[in-house]
Residue frames as qw, qx, qy, qz and C-alpha x, y, z in Angstrom:
[[0.694, 0.440, -0.312, 0.477, -13.16, 110.74, -1.92],
 [0.615, -0.762, -0.116, 0.163, -11.26, 111.12, 1.30],
 [0.251, 0.867, -0.367, 0.226, -8.25, 113.26, 1.84],
 [0.937, -0.181, -0.149, 0.259, -5.23, 111.23, 2.70],
 [0.129, -0.920, 0.368, -0.026, -2.06, 112.43, 4.50],
 [0.634, 0.451, -0.592, 0.209, 1.40, 111.01, 3.94],
 [0.838, -0.522, -0.162, 0.003, 2.24, 108.81, 6.95],
 [0.746, -0.016, -0.108, 0.657, 5.86, 109.92, 6.73],
 [0.285, 0.149, -0.011, 0.947, 5.86, 113.69, 6.13],
 [0.061, 0.508, 0.605, -0.610, 2.30, 114.59, 6.90],
 [0.150, 0.261, -0.323, -0.897, 1.62, 116.37, 3.59],
 [0.706, 0.359, 0.327, -0.515, -1.65, 115.90, 1.73],
 [0.469, -0.075, 0.791, 0.386, -1.34, 113.15, -0.80],
 [0.502, 0.511, -0.141, -0.683, -2.35, 114.14, -4.32],
 [0.630, 0.293, -0.648, -0.312, -3.47, 111.09, -6.31],
 [0.926, -0.262, -0.257, -0.083, -3.17, 107.52, -5.00],
 [0.381, -0.765, 0.510, -0.096, -0.78, 107.04, -2.02],
 [0.616, 0.397, -0.680, 0.032, 2.08, 104.55, -2.44],
 [0.855, -0.494, 0.087, -0.130, 2.36, 101.67, -0.04],
 [0.488, 0.609, -0.556, 0.285, 6.08, 101.27, 0.93],
 [0.866, -0.412, -0.226, 0.171, 7.98, 99.31, 3.50],
 [0.169, 0.760, -0.393, 0.489, 10.42, 101.41, 5.62],
 [0.043, -0.390, 0.771, -0.502, 12.36, 99.61, 8.37],
 [0.062, -0.174, -0.975, 0.121, 9.70, 96.78, 8.40],
 [0.258, 0.505, 0.522, -0.636, 6.73, 99.21, 8.70],
 [0.268, 0.441, 0.673, 0.530, 4.24, 99.52, 5.91],
 [0.010, -0.541, -0.247, 0.804, 3.35, 103.14, 5.28],
 [0.408, 0.735, 0.486, 0.237, 1.07, 104.97, 2.78],
 [0.356, -0.542, 0.075, 0.757, 3.15, 107.83, 1.56],
 [0.402, 0.837, 0.018, -0.371, 3.30, 110.63, -1.05],
 [0.848, 0.495, -0.019, 0.192, 5.28, 110.41, -4.21],
 [0.170, 0.808, -0.446, 0.345, 8.17, 112.47, -2.67],
 [0.478, -0.566, 0.600, -0.302, 8.55, 110.12, 0.30],
 [0.976, 0.112, 0.060, -0.175, 8.25, 106.82, -1.62],
 [0.586, 0.626, -0.457, 0.234, 12.03, 106.91, -2.35],
 [0.214, -0.584, 0.636, -0.457, 12.79, 106.24, 1.34],
 [0.670, -0.125, 0.677, -0.278, 11.38, 102.71, 1.21],
 [0.058, -0.072, 0.900, 0.425, 10.56, 99.72, -0.98],
 [0.569, 0.030, -0.119, -0.813, 7.25, 99.73, -2.75],
 [0.367, 0.062, 0.902, -0.220, 4.81, 96.91, -1.82],
 [0.196, -0.181, -0.732, -0.627, 2.51, 95.45, -4.41],
 [0.424, -0.075, 0.339, -0.836, -0.97, 96.43, -3.27],
 [0.743, 0.035, -0.471, -0.474, -2.59, 93.48, -5.06],
 [0.517, 0.070, -0.812, 0.260, -0.94, 91.11, -2.60],
 [0.121, -0.040, 0.553, -0.823, -2.40, 92.98, 0.33],
 [0.614, 0.069, -0.060, -0.784, -5.87, 92.75, -1.23],
 [0.703, 0.099, -0.667, -0.224, -5.59, 89.08, -1.99],
 [0.295, 0.057, -0.829, 0.472, -4.51, 88.22, 1.55],
 [0.294, 0.037, 0.485, -0.823, -7.71, 89.82, 3.01],
 [0.673, 0.068, -0.353, -0.646, -10.09, 87.90, 0.74],
 [0.651, -0.255, 0.628, -0.341, -11.60, 84.84, 2.48],
 [0.221, 0.256, -0.872, -0.355, -10.97, 81.37, 0.93],
 [0.799, -0.123, 0.006, -0.588, -14.15, 79.33, 0.58],
 [0.104, 0.259, -0.956, 0.094, -13.92, 75.84, 2.10],
 [0.628, -0.257, -0.617, -0.399, -16.24, 72.98, 2.62],
 [0.598, -0.592, 0.247, -0.480, -17.80, 72.32, 6.05],
 [0.935, -0.285, 0.210, 0.013, -15.86, 69.71, 8.16],
 [0.789, 0.441, -0.145, 0.402, -12.71, 70.14, 6.03],
 [0.617, -0.471, -0.121, 0.619, -9.53, 71.05, 7.92],
 [0.064, 0.959, -0.013, -0.278, -8.37, 74.68, 7.64],
 [0.757, 0.543, -0.095, 0.349, -5.74, 75.26, 5.00],
 [0.661, -0.419, -0.094, 0.616, -2.28, 75.93, 6.28],
 [0.084, 0.943, 0.013, -0.322, -1.26, 79.60, 5.91],
 [0.758, 0.564, -0.014, 0.329, 0.88, 80.29, 2.97],
 [0.655, -0.426, 0.003, 0.624, 4.50, 81.04, 3.95],
 [0.243, 0.969, 0.050, -0.006, 5.27, 84.63, 3.09],
 [0.769, -0.028, 0.066, 0.635, 8.77, 84.97, 1.75],
 [0.072, -0.930, -0.078, 0.353, 10.20, 88.40, 2.34],
 [0.637, 0.179, 0.330, 0.673, 12.00, 88.95, -0.95],
 [0.065, 0.973, 0.201, -0.094, 12.63, 92.62, -1.14],
 [0.533, 0.576, -0.174, 0.595, 15.20, 95.09, -2.24],
 [0.499, -0.317, -0.413, 0.692, 17.35, 96.63, 0.40],
 [0.020, 0.927, 0.284, 0.245, 16.02, 100.06, 1.45],
 [0.149, 0.821, -0.262, 0.485, 17.79, 103.15, 2.69],
 [0.545, -0.687, 0.361, -0.319, 18.10, 101.95, 6.30],
 [0.991, -0.035, 0.048, 0.120, 19.68, 98.57, 5.43],
 [0.646, 0.572, -0.195, 0.466, 22.83, 100.47, 4.55],
 [0.359, -0.874, 0.192, -0.265, 23.54, 101.79, 8.02],
 [0.826, -0.443, 0.334, 0.096, 25.63, 98.88, 9.09],
 [0.206, -0.508, 0.659, 0.515, 27.61, 98.75, 5.83],
 [0.668, 0.413, -0.296, -0.544, 27.09, 97.54, 2.30],
 [0.894, -0.035, 0.447, 0.020, 26.94, 93.83, 1.50],
 [0.284, -0.455, 0.618, 0.574, 29.86, 92.97, -0.77],
 [0.553, 0.451, -0.281, -0.642, 29.12, 92.83, -4.55],
 [0.533, 0.266, -0.785, -0.172, 30.42, 89.28, -4.95],
 [0.532, -0.309, 0.576, -0.537, 28.50, 87.89, -1.89],
 [0.934, 0.147, 0.052, -0.320, 27.05, 84.98, -3.97],
 [0.700, 0.479, -0.501, 0.171, 30.49, 83.81, -5.11],
 [0.020, -0.507, 0.686, -0.522, 31.96, 84.15, -1.62],
 [0.718, -0.181, 0.397, -0.542, 29.12, 82.12, -0.19],
 [0.923, 0.306, -0.148, -0.181, 29.39, 79.36, -2.80],
 [0.491, 0.575, -0.582, 0.300, 33.15, 79.19, -2.44],
 [0.219, -0.438, 0.669, -0.559, 33.07, 78.98, 1.32],
 [0.855, -0.039, 0.231, -0.462, 30.32, 76.40, 1.24],
 [0.901, 0.352, -0.252, -0.029, 32.21, 74.19, -1.13],
 [0.273, 0.557, -0.669, 0.410, 35.48, 74.53, 0.89],
 [0.446, -0.289, 0.642, -0.553, 33.61, 73.17, 3.94],
 [0.086, 0.019, -0.977, -0.194, 32.22, 70.36, 1.80],
 [0.322, 0.376, 0.637, -0.591, 28.60, 71.36, 2.34],
 [0.135, 0.444, 0.724, 0.510, 25.75, 71.00, -0.14],
 [0.193, -0.368, -0.075, -0.907, 23.15, 73.80, -0.37],
 [0.704, -0.440, -0.451, -0.327, 20.78, 71.54, 1.52],
 [0.703, -0.243, -0.456, 0.489, 23.35, 70.91, 4.30],
 [0.187, 0.129, -0.160, 0.961, 24.00, 74.67, 4.65],
 [0.434, -0.414, -0.230, -0.767, 20.25, 75.41, 4.85],
 [0.744, -0.413, -0.525, -0.031, 19.76, 72.75, 7.45],
 [0.573, -0.129, -0.386, 0.711, 22.59, 74.17, 9.61],
 [0.002, -0.130, 0.055, -0.990, 21.13, 77.68, 9.30],
 [0.162, 0.454, 0.793, -0.372, 17.59, 76.43, 9.82],
 [0.332, 0.513, -0.137, -0.780, 16.49, 78.04, 6.54],
 [0.828, 0.426, 0.296, -0.211, 14.99, 76.74, 3.33],
 [0.643, -0.078, 0.525, 0.552, 17.30, 75.27, 0.61],
 [0.377, 0.738, 0.456, 0.324, 15.47, 77.41, -1.96],
 [0.162, -0.982, -0.005, 0.102, 16.60, 80.52, -0.12],
 [0.552, -0.535, 0.458, 0.445, 20.27, 79.46, -0.37],
 [0.597, 0.315, 0.580, 0.456, 19.87, 78.79, -4.09],
 [0.218, 0.903, 0.295, 0.221, 18.48, 82.23, -4.75],
 [0.324, -0.899, 0.192, 0.226, 21.18, 83.92, -2.72],
 [0.589, -0.331, 0.564, 0.474, 23.95, 81.96, -4.48],
 [0.475, 0.477, 0.568, 0.474, 22.41, 82.83, -7.88],
 [0.186, -0.122, -0.046, 0.974, 22.46, 86.49, -6.91],
 [0.200, -0.526, -0.642, -0.521, 18.64, 86.57, -7.29],
 [0.505, -0.789, -0.293, -0.192, 18.23, 87.72, -3.68],
 [0.154, 0.570, -0.498, 0.635, 20.30, 89.89, -1.31],
 [0.542, -0.323, -0.747, 0.210, 20.23, 88.13, 2.09],
 [0.363, -0.840, -0.100, -0.392, 18.46, 90.04, 4.87],
 [0.098, -0.734, 0.518, -0.428, 20.37, 90.84, 8.05],
 [0.733, -0.367, 0.487, -0.300, 19.47, 87.83, 10.08],
 [0.953, 0.278, 0.105, 0.056, 20.08, 85.36, 7.20],
 [0.490, 0.739, -0.353, 0.301, 23.39, 87.13, 6.36],
 [0.324, -0.658, 0.577, -0.358, 24.57, 86.72, 10.01],
 [0.907, -0.117, 0.374, -0.156, 23.69, 83.05, 10.00],
 [0.830, 0.525, -0.093, 0.163, 25.61, 82.52, 6.75],
 [0.202, 0.783, -0.461, 0.365, 28.61, 84.37, 8.12],
 [0.593, -0.518, 0.524, -0.324, 28.57, 82.30, 11.34],
 [0.948, 0.057, 0.308, -0.061, 28.21, 78.88, 9.65],
 [0.801, 0.533, 0.021, 0.272, 30.66, 79.55, 6.85],
 [0.594, -0.575, 0.033, 0.562, 33.06, 81.75, 8.89],
 [0.415, 0.344, 0.318, 0.780, 33.13, 84.57, 6.29],
 [0.015, -0.542, -0.256, 0.800, 32.39, 88.26, 6.18],
 [0.351, 0.544, 0.653, 0.393, 29.85, 89.64, 3.76],
 [0.009, -0.967, -0.252, 0.044, 29.64, 93.28, 4.74],
 [0.527, 0.526, -0.135, 0.653, 32.20, 95.86, 3.52],
 [0.492, -0.584, -0.341, 0.549, 33.81, 97.59, 6.39],
 [0.094, 0.990, 0.053, -0.091, 34.20, 101.44, 6.45],
 [0.792, 0.246, -0.021, 0.558, 37.50, 102.51, 5.00],
 [0.301, 0.586, -0.130, 0.741, 40.08, 105.07, 5.92],
 [0.034, 0.225, -0.497, 0.837, 39.74, 107.40, 8.97],
 [0.633, -0.273, -0.115, -0.715, 36.07, 106.67, 9.40],
 [0.789, -0.101, -0.605, 0.019, 36.90, 103.13, 10.59],
 [0.357, 0.052, -0.577, 0.733, 38.82, 104.44, 13.66],
 [0.263, -0.172, 0.150, -0.937, 36.09, 106.94, 14.39],
 [0.723, -0.199, -0.363, -0.553, 33.26, 104.40, 14.17],
 [0.635, -0.057, -0.728, 0.253, 34.85, 101.91, 16.63],
 [0.258, -0.115, -0.581, 0.763, 34.79, 104.30, 19.53],
 [0.284, -0.002, 0.003, -0.959, 31.49, 106.06, 18.68],
 [0.567, 0.232, 0.620, -0.490, 27.89, 105.22, 18.71],
 [0.513, 0.365, 0.723, 0.286, 26.02, 103.66, 15.71],
 [0.123, 0.080, 0.357, 0.922, 25.65, 105.96, 12.64],
 [0.317, 0.513, 0.465, -0.649, 22.70, 108.29, 12.50],
 [0.556, 0.677, 0.479, 0.051, 20.49, 109.03, 9.59],
 [0.165, 0.958, -0.159, -0.170, 22.57, 112.17, 8.92],
 [0.361, -0.546, 0.705, 0.274, 25.76, 110.09, 8.85],
 [0.625, 0.249, 0.727, 0.139, 24.06, 107.77, 6.35],
 [0.454, 0.860, 0.211, -0.098, 23.31, 110.54, 3.93],
 [0.036, -0.874, 0.431, 0.221, 26.84, 111.55, 3.94],
 [0.514, -0.225, 0.804, 0.197, 28.03, 107.96, 3.31],
 [0.617, 0.522, 0.588, 0.007, 25.51, 107.57, 0.48],
 [0.298, 0.938, -0.067, -0.165, 26.57, 110.85, -1.22],
 [0.241, -0.703, 0.623, 0.245, 30.24, 109.87, -1.02],
 [0.585, -0.016, 0.792, 0.175, 29.63, 106.55, -2.81],
 [0.561, 0.733, 0.382, -0.039, 27.86, 108.18, -5.75]]
């Protein structure tokens, strides 16, 4: 048995370390630090490393497309929260423009299945997909900061992690 250190705080991990994704990086962390990211199923990682047997002379199988369906983690909230009724806003704007889900997906260069999942509220769009949707449909899906914070944010730098904790506490 080897001693494992948390890749986030450096403490010795007691028990099995958790594999989480924080800001796109996969880290093995202790139970106290797992709340800062989204847990990744370890079975998927093990399956991906197992070689697939194939017959000689047969073409190599195409790599499976990995779809990044994940819950938003702590750092996704820095730019602002996505509105609660994002699915309805997207559906309404798409229909007003006379586009089908397939047409919208083609304009965004994304898969139709992704649009269906977003419109059914099964998936929160990631930042790059959200920006494409906003551009094509000419809508806004991120809540802006309210009150005096809005004036302060326009002239200042991007929020820091400290600012984020204050924002998150205020929303609870």
